[in-house]
C-alpha positions in Angstrom: 89.7 62.8 107.5 87.2 60.5 109.3 84.5 63.1 108.7 85.5 63.4 105.0 85.4 59.7 104.6 81.9 59.6 105.9 80.9 62.4 103.5 82.3 60.3 100.6 80.3 57.3 101.6 77.2 59.5 101.8 78.0 60.7 98.3 78.0 57.3 96.9 74.7 56.3 98.7 72.9 59.5 97.6 74.3 60.4 94.3 74.7 57.1 92.6 71.2 55.8 93.0 69.8 52.6 91.4 67.1 53.0 88.7 64.3 52.2 91.2 65.5 55.1 93.4 65.0 57.6 90.6 61.8 59.7 90.4 62.5 61.2 86.9 64.6 59.8 84.1 64.8 62.1 80.9 66.5 60.2 78.1 67.3 61.9 74.8 64.1 64.0 75.0 63.4 66.3 72.1 60.3 68.5 71.6 58.8 70.5 68.7 56.2 73.2 68.6 54.0 73.8 65.4 53.5 71.9 62.3 54.9 71.8 58.8 57.0 74.7 57.8 56.2 76.4 61.1 57.6 73.4 63.1 60.3 74.5 65.5 62.5 72.5 67.8 62.6 73.6 71.4 64.3 70.8 73.2 67.4 68.9 72.0 68.5 65.5 73.2 68.1 66.3 76.9 69.2 63.7 79.5 68.6 64.1 83.3 68.1 61.7 86.2 66.5 62.9 89.5 66.5 60.8 92.5 63.7 60.6 95.0 63.8 63.2 97.7 66.0 65.6 95.6 65.3 69.3 95.2 66.2 70.4 91.7 66.3 74.0 90.6 66.2 74.6 86.9 67.6 78.0 85.7 68.4 79.6 82.4 67.1 82.5 80.2 63.5 82.9 79.2 62.7 80.7 76.3 65.5 78.1 77.1 63.0 75.2 77.5 62.7 75.0 81.2 58.9 75.3 81.5 58.5 73.0 78.4 60.5 70.2 80.1 58.7 70.8 83.4 55.2 70.3 81.7 56.5 67.2 79.9 57.4 65.8 83.3 53.9 66.6 84.6 52.1 65.0 81.6 50.8 68.4 80.5 52.4 68.0 77.2 52.9 64.8 75.1 56.3 63.3 74.9 57.2 63.3 71.2 60.7 61.8 70.9 62.9 60.1 73.5 62.0 58.5 76.8 60.6 60.2 79.9 60.0 58.1 83.0 58.2 59.6 86.0 57.7 57.8 89.2 58.6 54.5 87.5 56.2 54.9 84.5 57.0 55.7 80.9 55.1 58.8 79.7 55.7 58.3 76.0 52.6 56.5 74.7 50.8 56.6 78.0 47.1 56.5 77.8 44.9 59.4 79.0 43.4 57.4 81.9 46.9 56.3 83.2 48.0 60.0 82.9 45.1 61.0 85.1 46.0 58.4 87.6 49.6 59.4 87.6 48.8 63.1 88.2 47.4 62.2 91.6 51.0 61.7 92.7 52.1 65.0 91.3 51.7 68.5 92.9 51.6 71.4 90.4 52.4 74.9 91.2 52.0 77.3 88.3 53.3 80.8 87.8 49.6 81.7 86.9 47.8 80.8 90.1 44.8 79.1 88.3 42.6 79.5 91.4 38.8 79.2 91.1 37.4 82.7 91.7 34.1 81.3 93.1 36.0 79.3 95.9 37.7 80.5 99.0 41.3 79.9 99.7 40.5 76.9 101.9 38.1 75.5 99.2 40.7 75.9 96.4 43.2 73.9 98.5 40.6 71.3 99.4 40.1 70.5 95.7 43.6 68.9 95.6 42.7 66.5 98.5 39.3 65.8 97.0 40.9 64.7 93.7 43.0 62.1 95.5 40.1 60.8 97.5 40.8 62.3 100.9 37.6 63.0 102.9 37.0 66.6 103.9 36.9 65.7 107.6 40.4 64.3 107.3 41.9 67.2 105.2 40.4 70.3 106.7 42.7 70.5 109.7 45.8 70.0 107.5 44.6 72.7 105.1 44.0 75.2 107.9 47.5 74.4 109.4 49.2 74.8 106.0 47.5 78.1 105.1 48.3 79.4 108.6 52.0 78.4 108.1 52.1 80.3 104.8 50.7 83.4 106.5 47.2 83.1 105.4 45.5 82.4 108.7 43.5 85.6 108.4 42.5 84.9 104.7 41.4 81.3 104.9 37.9 82.1 103.9 38.6 84.9 101.4 38.1 84.4 97.7 40.9 85.2 95.2 39.5 88.6 94.3 40.1 89.7 97.8 43.7 88.4 97.9 47.0 90.1 96.7 49.1 88.5 94.1 51.5 87.1 96.7 48.6 85.7 98.7 47.1 84.0 95.7 50.5 82.4 95.0 50.7 81.0 98.5 47.2 79.5 98.1 48.5 77.8 94.9 51.4 76.5 96.8 49.4 75.1 99.5 47.1 73.4 96.9 50.2 71.9 95.2 51.6 70.3 98.4 48.7 69.6 100.7 48.1 66.0 99.5 51.9 65.2 100.0 52.6 64.2 96.3 55.6 62.1 95.5 56.7 64.7 92.9 56.1 68.5 93.0 56.6 70.5 89.9 56.8 74.3 90.5 57.1 77.2 88.0 58.4 80.4 89.6 56.8 79.6 93.0 58.4 82.4 94.8 58.5 85.1 92.2 55.6 87.0 93.7 56.7 86.6 97.3 58.7 88.8 99.6 61.8 87.4 101.2 60.1 86.1 104.4 57.3 84.4 102.6 59.7 82.9 100.0 61.9 81.5 102.7 59.0 79.8 104.4 58.0 78.2 101.1 61.4 76.8 100.5 61.6 75.6 104.1 58.3 73.8 103.4 59.8 72.2 100.3 62.9 71.1 102.2 60.7 69.4 104.9 58.7 67.6 102.3 61.9 66.3 100.6 63.6 65.3 103.9 60.7 63.9 105.8 58.5 62.5 103.0 61.0 61.7 100.3 59.2 64.1 97.9 61.0 65.0 94.7 60.8 68.7 93.9 61.6 70.4 90.6 61.6 74.2 90.6 61.9 76.4 87.5 63.0 79.8 88.8 65.0 83.0 88.2 64.9 83.7 92.0 68.6 83.6 93.1 67.4 83.9 96.7 66.4 80.2 96.9 69.4 78.6 95.1 70.8 77.5 98.6 68.1 74.9 99.0 69.0 73.0 95.8 70.5 69.6 95.8 71.1 70.0 92.1 71.1 73.1 89.9 70.3 72.5 86.2 71.0 75.3 83.7 69.3 75.3 80.3 70.3 77.3 77.3 68.6 77.1 73.9 66.7 73.9 74.6 69.6 72.1 76.0 70.8 71.2 79.5 74.0 73.3 79.5 75.1 72.2 83.0 73.9 69.9 85.7 75.6 70.5 89.1 75.1 68.4 92.2 75.7 71.0 94.9 76.7 68.8 97.8 78.7 66.5 95.5 80.7 69.4 94.1 81.3 70.9 97.6 82.8 67.6 98.9 84.9 67.0 95.9 86.2 70.6 96.2 87.1 69.8 99.8 89.0 66.7 98.8 90.9 68.5 95.9 91.8 71.6 98.0 93.8 69.3 100.3 95.9 67.9 97.4 99.0 69.9 96.4 98.3 69.5 92.8 95.0 71.4 93.0 95.9 74.0 95.6 97.0 76.6 93.0 93.6 76.5 91.2 91.3 79.5 91.9 88.0 78.6 93.6 86.3 79.3 90.4 88.4 76.8 88.4 88.4 74.3 91.3 84.6 74.3 91.3 84.6 73.8 87.6 86.9 70.9 87.9 84.7 69.3 90.6 81.6 69.8 88.4 83.2 67.9 85.6 84.4 65.0 87.8 82.7 61.6 87.9 82.6 59.4 91.0 83.7 55.8 90.4 83.9 53.0 92.8 86.1 49.9 92.5 86.0 46.6 94.4 89.0 45.1 96.2 91.3 43.5 93.6 89.6 45.2 90.6 91.9 46.6 87.9 91.3 50.3 87.5 93.6 50.8 84.6 95.7 48.3 82.8 99.2 48.5 81.5 99.5 48.8 77.7 96.0 50.3 77.2 95.4 53.8 75.8 94.2 56.1 78.5 91.3 58.5 78.4 90.8 59.2 82.1 92.6 60.8 85.0 92.1 59.5 88.5 92.2 61.1 92.0 91.8 58.7 95.0 89.2 60.0 97.4 89.2 56.9 99.6 91.0 53.6 99.8 94.4 52.3 98.5 95.7 51.1 95.2 98.8 49.2 94.0 100.9 50.1 91.0 101.9 47.0 89.1 104.5 47.1 86.3 105.1 43.9 84.4 103.5 41.9 87.1 105.5 43.4 90.0 104.0 45.7 92.6 106.2 48.8 92.6 104.2 51.3 94.6 101.1 51.9 96.8 99.0 55.0 96.7 96.3 56.2 99.1 93.7 58.9 99.5 94.8 62.2 97.9 97.1 60.6 95.3 96.4 60.6 91.6 97.3 58.5 88.6 96.7 58.1 84.9 98.1 61.5 83.9 101.2 60.2 82.0 99.2 58.5 79.2 97.1 61.6 78.7 100.0 64.0 78.5 102.3 61.9 76.4 99.6 60.4 74.3 101.0 56.9 74.9 99.7 53.6 76.4 99.4 53.2 80.1 102.8 52.4 81.7 101.4 50.4 84.6 98.4 48.6 85.9 96.6 50.1 88.9 94.4 47.9 91.0 92.3 48.4 94.2 93.7 46.9 97.4 90.4 47.5 99.2 87.2 49.2 98.0 88.2 52.4 96.4 86.4 55.7 95.6 87.9 57.8 92.8 87.1 61.1 91.2 87.9 61.1 87.6 88.3 63.5 84.7 87.9 62.5 81.1 90.8 63.4 78.8 89.2 66.5 77.2 88.3 67.9 80.6 91.8 67.1 82.0 93.3 69.0 79.1 91.0 71.9 79.6 92.1 72.2 83.2 95.8 72.2 82.1 95.0 74.9 79.6 93.3 77.1 82.3 96.1 76.9 84.9 99.8 77.0 84.1 100.6 76.3 87.7 98.6 73.1 87.6 100.5 71.9 84.5 103.8 72.9 86.2 103.0 70.9 89.4 101.8 68.0 87.3 105.0 67.7 85.4 107.0 68.0 88.6 105.2 65.1 90.1 105.7 63.0 86.9 109.5 63.8 87.0 109.7 62.9 90.7 108.0 59.5 90.0 110.6 58.5 87.3 
């Protein structure tokens, strides 16, 4: 339980960042292609926040809007509607000179390699360091080390026409990361790579995120690299369909699986419940719910203790693993008690519609829930 408590504290620290800890904030972004009668909407009211040092993988069918959103983040398309903040700067309405300056902090890895045919692998990578003002004498050693790490030590001075598709892709990857940007935007970076090369690339991404706090957003169909993601975002028809924090979901599943109420859920349903849950924190003495109010949220205590107060009298005390707020949701009536935090409390919560969906998916969940309610009366 001590280890789990530590993991919950880490969840709060990492996955509820303040605004200044976020690298990307997408707020109601919409986008259109074409003009007049040919105008077509391709992004619809998308919202997404990505913290510094996070690795985000964006999945979804072709044409779902992944690459469009990625290019908007990289200032390669103009933000039309909504707000998009990257590295603390608002992109909508940003002047071209400021965009050029911002791009120095961004590393781009395109599905099309976009290498200069007249330059060697080393020279193509060097262009990235030259654009940010690093002297060749300072960058050449790092470029050589990086290309060697990516298995191109014997191809450093070869031009693109003498490289295979996978080798060209690795040169493009080296060019995108060599200047240690604060944000890396990658479109199918491992698609042309074999398993070994792809694994080395994602290991490099993890190192940049962990050691240099670099934020990495990857558009991919490559299921081999999903394990490196802190967050997996799935897009369908121009909309963010799901947004799953992998570590967060795993920890919440661990908490729920130890609670009798949730033990009957299949792993699939349990993971779905964890994905839908919010993490909320409450200070000592704070009222979490109030007697007489209509309820719209179900609470599971992850850490800390609460007191149950009815008509001003403390009637019970609940700790980690306990839950409350279900009666109002099931019976469609006002809260029958006030619940307040005794000490700082971490709760996992489900909104009413999600709570009801879980009940509909699992008869045993509903049966156990009603048994608990009966025992409390």
